[in-house]
C-alpha angles and dihedrals in degrees: 000000000000090000091051092051092047092050091048091049092049093048090048093051092049090049092052091047092050093040091062094047117105134191121264130189124216116258098218093194089065101036135091126186101195145163141182134202136180118258119203085345089272104081142023127241113209124199145158143193123248101195120058142129136196150176117230129181109188130172109217092193096056097023094231136132120228094176134021119164128157145169130201125200108233091209089066094064112135122192094154089254117092097198092051091046089053091048091052090060090061127099094261089064127016099354086220097180092058098030108029095169141049113215139196127190121184116227096182144353117216108200119212097176139324089287103043148027146139124269114204122190149125119286119196121199123171094342097312120109124199134167112251136179128223126197103229125208117189112209094193144257125284137174115228119181092341094311123113115227134188126197127200145152132219122203128184146134131228133183115243089212090061086061094043084240116164093348090176092061115093117221090242088066101032122022119241093221118077117189116214117209118184122176112181142178120190137187126222110247 
């Protein structure tokens, strides 16, 4: 009986959390989907993607995400070097012809407090999908010209070797760890 009541209470609280969530759309003017990786183990190459889309359901009352899905067009990579960007499209890196998008789909969000949590989901790069975790910082919610906005950041690190990404590149020339840095602002629909 106690287990049944606990399960019912848990289900009710999840329903309330998801019931208050509403859809948001990415404000591309105030968003950056970035990354950085070591080169020759002596410097860091920074880059970002210019073309992306996503579906976000966020509850501004409980500061929780119930949905976060996104895709990034590989062809939009920008490292401030056109020849490098073109090379990254090739089969020894992103395999862009066969896999033109990177995707992420949240499986769960673990709230720590109203300012932070952990987002866990599946990231797909060049045909390989792995579960990843992002530390999430919620900047807050604001209303601007009658439109509700939320701002947040995701930070995480992956190993390129886990995704069989650039397997021909030795770690001495290209670091194995890739830091992912997402700063996002989104508008309530």
